[in-house]
N, C-alpha and C positions, 0 to 999 in steps of 0.2 A: 807528446801531447797532441802533436799535429796529427799523427796517424789515428788516434782515437777520435779526435773531432772530426776528421773526415769521415771516418766509418760511422758516426754517430749521425752525421748530416746526411748520409745516404739513407740510413733507416728512418730519421726523422727530420725532414727538411727545415722545420720549423724551430730546431732546438737552438735555444739561447746559449746554452752551455757550450755546443760545438761552435757556435758563430764567436761568442767570446773568446774561446780559445785560439780559433783561427785569427782573430782581430789582433789578439794580443801577440801571437807570432809574428804577424804581419809588421806590427809596430816594432817588435824587438829587431826584426830583420831590415827595418827602414824600407819597407815595401809600401809606400802611401797609396797607390792605387787600389792595392789588394785591402788594406786597412779601411779605405773609404768605402768601398764595396761590402765588405762586412758588417762595418757601421751602419751603412744605409740600410742593409737587411735588418739589422738589431733593430733599428727606429721603427721600420715597418711592423715587424713582429710584436714588439713591446716597447712602445715609446715612453711609457712612465719609468720603468726601471732603466732604461738604457742611460739616462743621464748621470744616475748615481753611479752605475758601473764605469762609464767613460771618465768621470771626474776622479774616482777613486785610482784609476790607472795612473793619472798624473800627479797624485799627492804622495804616491809611494817613493821612498828615498831611491836614488840613482846609485847604482855601481861605477866606480870609477875604474877604468881599464888600466 
């Protein structure tokens, strides 16, 4: 997902799908600075739908390792 998100972002820098994919990967990896940056870009591009996507991320059940 990371590879395709980065490719899509190169072709379309305003792609919410690419930024959401990269933000999700950053969250998963615990990379808070990157997650914040992608989240900031999402808010700038599409502030109305960002809140719903962000909230849905935290409502999903977590896997216990």
